[in-house]
C-alpha positions as CSV (number, residue, x, y, z in Angstrom):
1,M,137.9,99.1,92.1
2,W,134.7,99.3,89.3
3,E,135.7,96.1,88.4
4,G,135.0,94.6,92.4
5,L,131.7,96.6,92.5
6,G,131.0,94.8,89.5
7,I,131.6,91.5,90.6
8,L,129.4,92.7,93.8
9,F,126.6,94.3,91.8
10,F,125.9,91.4,89.5
11,L,126.0,88.5,92.8
12,F,123.2,90.5,93.5
13,M,121.6,90.0,90.4
14,P,119.7,86.7,90.8
15,F,117.5,88.8,93.8
16,V,117.1,91.4,91.3
17,Y,115.6,89.3,88.9
18,L,113.7,87.3,91.5
19,F,111.6,90.2,92.8
20,V,111.1,91.7,89.4
21,L,109.2,88.4,88.0
22,S,107.4,88.7,91.4
23,Y,106.2,92.1,90.6
24,A,105.6,91.3,87.0
25,L,103.4,88.5,88.4
26,L,102.0,90.9,90.3
27,A,100.9,93.3,87.3
28,L,99.7,90.2,85.5
29,Y,97.7,89.4,88.3
30,V,96.1,92.7,89.0
31,S,95.3,93.0,84.6
32,S,94.2,89.7,84.7
33,T,91.7,90.1,87.5
34,F,90.7,93.6,86.6
35,K,87.1,93.3,86.0
36,L,84.8,96.4,85.4
37,L,81.3,96.3,87.4
38,S,78.4,95.4,85.2
39,L,74.4,95.2,87.0
40,P,71.3,95.0,85.1
41,S,69.9,98.6,85.1
42,L,66.0,97.7,86.0
43,I,66.2,96.0,89.0
44,E,64.2,97.6,92.0
45,F,65.7,98.4,95.5
46,P,65.3,100.3,98.4
47,T,66.3,103.9,97.8
48,Q,66.9,105.2,101.6
49,V,70.5,106.2,102.5
50,S,71.8,108.4,105.5
51,V,74.1,110.3,103.8
52,I,76.9,111.9,106.4
53,V,79.2,114.5,106.1
54,P,81.5,115.4,109.0
55,F,83.4,118.6,108.6
56,R,86.1,121.2,110.3
57,N,87.0,124.5,109.0
58,E,85.8,123.5,105.5
59,A,84.0,127.3,104.8
60,L,85.5,127.1,101.4
61,N,84.2,123.8,100.6
62,I,81.2,122.7,101.7
63,K,78.7,124.6,98.9
64,K,80.5,122.3,96.4
65,C,79.7,119.5,98.7
66,L,76.2,120.2,99.1
67,D,75.6,121.8,95.4
68,A,76.8,118.0,94.5
69,L,74.8,116.2,97.1
70,K,71.4,117.8,95.6
71,Q,71.9,117.0,92.3
72,Q,71.9,113.3,93.2
73,T,68.6,111.1,91.8
74,G,66.9,108.0,92.1
75,V,67.5,107.9,96.0
76,D,65.9,108.7,99.3
77,M,68.3,110.9,100.9
78,E,68.3,112.2,104.8
79,L,71.5,114.6,105.1
80,I,73.3,114.9,108.1
81,L,76.2,117.4,108.1
82,V,78.3,117.2,111.5
83,D,80.5,120.1,112.8
84,D,83.5,118.7,114.5
85,H,84.3,122.1,115.9
86,S,84.9,124.7,113.1
87,D,86.6,127.8,114.3
88,D,85.2,129.6,110.7
89,L,82.2,129.7,109.3
90,S,81.4,126.1,108.2
91,F,78.6,125.6,110.4
92,D,76.9,128.8,109.7
93,I,77.1,128.0,105.7
94,A,76.7,124.3,106.0
95,V,72.9,125.6,107.5
96,V,72.1,127.8,104.9
97,E,73.0,125.5,102.2
98,S,71.4,122.2,103.2
99,A,68.1,124.6,103.8
100,N,66.4,123.1,101.2
101,L,67.6,120.1,101.5
102,N,66.5,117.0,104.2
103,A,69.1,117.9,106.1
104,R,70.6,118.3,109.8
105,V,73.5,120.4,110.5
106,L,74.7,118.6,114.1
107,K,77.8,119.5,116.4
108,S,79.9,116.8,117.5
109,Q,79.5,114.9,120.8
110,G,83.5,114.2,120.8
111,S,86.8,115.5,119.2
112,G,87.7,114.1,115.7
113,K,86.6,112.9,112.6
114,K,85.4,109.4,114.6
115,A,83.6,111.2,116.9
116,A,82.0,113.2,114.2
117,L,80.7,110.4,112.6
118,L,79.6,108.3,115.1
119,T,77.6,111.2,116.0
120,G,75.8,111.0,112.2
121,I,75.7,107.2,112.2
122,S,73.7,107.0,115.9
123,N,71.2,109.6,114.6
124,A,70.8,108.3,111.1
125,K,67.3,106.7,110.8
126,N,68.3,104.7,107.6
127,N,70.1,101.3,107.9
128,I,72.3,102.0,105.0
129,I,75.0,104.7,105.8
130,W,76.8,106.6,103.0
131,T,79.3,109.0,104.4
132,T,82.0,111.4,102.4
133,D,84.4,114.5,103.1
134,A,83.3,117.9,102.8
135,D,86.0,118.8,100.9
136,C,84.7,116.2,97.9
137,F,82.0,116.1,95.7
138,L,80.6,113.2,94.0
139,S,79.9,112.6,90.4
140,P,75.6,112.6,89.1
141,G,74.3,109.2,89.7
142,T,77.3,108.0,92.1
143,L,74.8,107.2,95.3
144,E,72.2,105.5,93.3
145,S,74.6,103.3,91.3
146,M,76.0,102.7,95.0
147,L,72.8,101.5,96.4
148,R,71.6,99.6,93.3
149,H,75.3,97.5,93.6
150,F,74.8,97.5,97.2
151,H,71.5,95.9,97.5
152,F,71.5,93.4,94.0
153,K,74.8,91.9,95.7
154,Q,73.3,92.1,99.6
155,L,76.7,93.9,100.8
156,N,76.9,95.0,104.4
157,M,79.9,97.0,103.0
158,L,80.8,99.1,99.7
159,C,83.6,101.0,98.9
160,G,83.3,103.3,96.3
161,L,86.4,105.3,93.4
162,V,87.9,108.1,94.7
163,Q,89.2,110.6,92.3
164,L,92.2,113.0,93.1
165,E,91.3,116.2,90.4
166,S,94.7,117.5,87.9
167,N,95.3,121.4,89.1
168,G,97.4,121.6,86.2
169,H,100.7,121.2,88.3
170,L,103.1,118.6,88.3
171,F,103.3,118.1,91.8
172,G,99.1,117.3,91.3
173,D,100.1,115.3,89.0
174,F,101.9,113.0,90.5
175,Q,99.9,113.3,93.0
176,Q,96.6,112.1,91.0
177,A,98.8,109.4,89.2
178,E,99.5,108.1,92.9
179,S,96.2,107.8,94.6
180,A,94.6,105.9,91.4
181,A,97.1,103.4,91.0
182,L,96.3,102.9,95.3
183,V,92.5,103.1,94.6
184,G,92.9,100.9,91.7
185,L,95.0,98.2,93.5
186,S,92.8,98.1,96.3
187,A,89.7,97.7,94.6
188,V,91.6,94.9,92.1
189,F,92.5,93.0,95.4
190,L,89.3,93.4,97.4
191,N,86.9,92.4,95.1
192,N,89.2,88.9,94.9
193,E,88.7,88.7,99.1
194,R,91.8,90.3,99.8
195,P,91.1,93.6,101.7
196,T,93.6,96.1,101.2
197,T,92.8,99.7,101.8
198,C,89.3,102.0,100.9
199,N,88.6,105.8,101.9
200,G,85.7,107.1,103.8
201,A,85.1,109.8,101.4
202,N,82.8,107.3,99.6
203,L,81.8,104.5,102.1
204,M,78.4,103.0,102.6
205,F,77.9,100.6,105.0
206,R,74.8,98.8,107.2
207,K,74.1,100.4,110.1
208,D,73.3,97.6,112.6
209,V,76.0,95.5,111.1
210,F,78.8,98.4,112.5
211,Y,77.3,98.2,115.5
212,K,77.4,94.9,115.3
213,I,81.0,94.4,115.3
214,G,81.8,97.1,117.6
215,G,82.0,100.6,115.6
216,Y,84.9,101.7,115.3
217,G,86.4,99.4,118.3
218,D,89.8,99.6,119.7
219,D,90.7,101.8,116.3
220,A,88.4,104.5,117.4
221,K,91.2,106.8,118.8
222,T,93.8,106.3,116.1
223,S,93.9,109.6,114.2
224,S,92.9,107.8,110.7
225,G,91.2,104.9,110.3
226,D,87.8,105.3,109.7
227,D,87.8,104.2,106.1
228,D,90.5,100.8,106.1
229,L,90.4,99.9,109.7
230,L,86.5,99.9,109.2
231,M,86.6,98.0,106.1
232,H,88.6,95.0,108.0
233,R,86.7,94.6,110.7
234,F,83.5,94.2,108.4
235,A,85.4,91.9,106.1
236,E,86.5,89.7,109.3
237,L,82.9,89.2,110.2
238,E,82.1,87.8,106.5
239,L,84.7,89.2,103.9
240,S,81.9,87.9,100.5
241,K,79.6,91.0,101.6
242,V,82.5,93.7,100.9
243,C,83.6,95.0,98.1
244,Y,84.0,97.4,95.8
245,H,82.1,99.8,93.5
246,F,84.2,99.2,90.5
247,S,82.5,101.2,87.8
248,P,83.5,104.2,85.7
249,G,81.6,107.5,86.2
250,Y,80.6,107.5,89.5
251,M,83.0,108.5,92.0
252,V,84.0,110.8,94.3
253,S,86.4,113.8,93.5
254,T,88.6,115.9,95.5
255,Q,91.7,118.4,94.9
256,P,95.1,117.0,95.7
257,E,97.2,118.8,98.3
258,S,98.7,122.1,97.2
259,N,102.3,121.8,99.0
260,W,104.6,119.7,100.9
261,K,104.0,120.4,104.1
262,A,100.5,119.6,104.3
263,F,101.1,116.2,102.0
264,I,103.5,114.8,104.0
265,S,101.3,115.4,107.3
266,Q,98.5,113.9,105.0
267,R,100.8,110.9,104.5
268,A,102.0,110.7,108.2
269,R,98.0,110.4,109.6
270,W,97.9,107.4,106.8
271,A,101.5,105.9,107.8
272,S,100.5,105.6,111.2
273,K,98.0,103.3,111.3
274,H,99.5,100.3,109.1
275,K,100.6,98.6,111.9
276,R,97.1,97.9,113.0
277,Y,96.3,96.3,109.8
278,K,94.6,92.7,110.3
279,Y,95.7,91.3,107.2
280,P,99.8,89.8,107.1
281,Y,99.5,89.9,103.4
282,N,98.9,93.7,103.8
283,Q,102.2,94.1,105.1
284,I,104.3,92.2,102.4
285,L,102.6,94.0,99.8
286,L,103.8,97.3,101.2
287,V,107.2,95.8,101.5
288,M,106.7,94.9,97.7
289,M,106.1,98.4,97.1
290,A,108.6,100.0,99.0
291,S,111.4,97.3,97.2
292,R,110.0,98.4,94.0
293,I,111.4,102.0,94.7
294,F,114.7,100.5,95.2
295,F,115.5,98.6,92.8
296,Y,114.2,101.0,90.7
297,F,116.9,103.1,91.2
298,F,119.6,100.6,91.5
299,L,119.2,98.7,88.3
300,L,119.1,102.8,87.0
301,L,122.3,103.8,88.5
302,L,123.8,100.6,87.4
303,S,122.6,100.5,83.9
304,V,124.3,104.2,83.7
305,V,127.5,102.8,84.9
306,F,127.8,99.6,83.1
307,V,126.3,98.7,79.4
308,S,124.6,95.4,79.7
309,P,121.6,94.0,78.5
310,W,120.8,92.2,82.2
311,L,120.5,95.0,83.3
312,Y,118.1,96.8,81.0
313,V,115.9,94.0,80.9
314,P,114.9,94.1,84.9
315,F,114.6,97.6,84.9
316,L,112.2,97.6,81.4
317,I,110.3,94.9,83.3
318,L,109.3,97.0,85.8
319,V,108.7,100.3,84.1
320,L,106.4,97.9,81.2
321,S,104.7,96.3,84.5
322,D,103.5,99.4,85.9
323,L,102.3,100.4,82.5
324,V,100.4,97.4,82.3
325,M,98.9,98.2,85.6
326,A,98.3,101.9,84.8
327,L,96.4,101.4,81.7
328,K,93.9,99.1,83.2
329,I,93.6,101.1,86.2
330,R,92.5,104.3,83.3
331,Q,90.0,102.4,82.6
332,I,88.0,104.0,85.6
333,L,90.4,106.6,86.9
334,D,91.8,109.8,85.3
335,F,95.8,110.7,85.6
336,R,98.6,111.2,82.9
337,I,100.1,107.9,81.5
338,Y,103.3,109.8,81.3
339,I,103.8,110.3,85.0
340,V,103.9,106.6,85.8
341,P,107.2,105.8,84.9
342,F,108.7,108.7,86.8
343,L,106.5,108.0,90.1
344,P,109.6,106.5,91.9
345,F,111.3,110.0,91.9
346,Y,108.3,111.3,93.6
347,Q,107.9,108.7,95.9
348,L,111.2,109.1,97.8
349,Y,109.4,110.9,100.3
350,I,107.7,107.8,101.9
351,P,110.5,107.3,104.6
352,F,110.1,111.1,105.7
353,A,106.5,110.5,106.1
354,W,107.0,107.0,107.1
355,L,109.5,107.9,110.1
356,K,106.6,111.3,110.7
357,G,104.4,108.6,110.7
358,L,105.8,106.6,113.6
359,F,107.7,109.4,115.4
360,G,106.7,113.1,114.7
361,K,104.3,115.1,115.6
362,T,101.5,116.8,112.7
363,T,98.4,119.0,112.1
364,W,95.1,118.1,110.8
365,K,92.5,120.7,110.3
366,G,94.3,123.2,112.5
367,R,94.1,120.7,115.4
368,E,97.8,118.6,116.4
369,I,97.9,115.3,116.3
370,T,100.6,112.9,118.4
371,I,100.5,110.1,116.1
372,S,102.8,108.0,117.8
373,N,100.8,107.9,120.9
374,E,97.6,107.7,118.6
375,K,96.0,110.6,120.5
376,I,93.6,112.8,118.8
């Protein structure tokens, strides 16, 4: 039996080596094109920016978000907080905590995050818009650095770094490492004119260009995609004017999900929008990442059953490729490096999140979302 399986497995090995080589080339591409931001510090630039913070049931978080905004210097900030029909004390807290800021607290004119964002955008006085989430807080100097980069490069959209904080638990550490990998890869690809994904918790764009491309367009009613789907629309208009703010120390931070139920629901919302991605290589990249998990376990299983360097070598190449990319990404985002070789075990959640995103129902902020029909 084992002899027959061995022959079958080793006949499959050319495909294994082909994938492992392709993945190693991806790691080489990421490492060789990884370039940190370097801008002159003395350039003058317009400092006006409208900051839009949509929120729903964020009574526990919104004060920390606003405290971080109060610490931003070097910008002329208009703050617009938009309540997406909260049923807790979020609205009242927002009014009190924003009293000493140049702020307005509005009620959303629709339902869902995109409607709240549209309410804020339509009421913004400045042409430069920066969006974040109420459960996030930004490091000092981030807004000034984003604006400097935005104007120096004469951009239409600038995507910013988002860091998951470590909560001291293994589950949180895995989320932090996976998030850093996603952000790092996305930044490298976008700065090489290959748009993939970004995060609306740290996103800057021009209001006039937003309206020029029709805002969220056909994606307006999807439960997610106020960030990467919008970025794709900006990129379709003029790709050279969309890039990532790739500078260590300037980022937005947030907490990882605290339990598996909330985590799977979050990933399901993200999975639901992948079919709306406009660039074919995004699907190729997703297939490659999924194949990486398959080949990881395939080679690990064979290595246990059969003693052969022909199995150990490709397995080590996969692991080392991940570590090479991880060491680069750690220059801008923090995570525990020992987690990286074990990420495939944690990422076994992906099929469940993918199926839930395609066919299931989930909730967000106490509101049921039917993802498959794209209703919010």
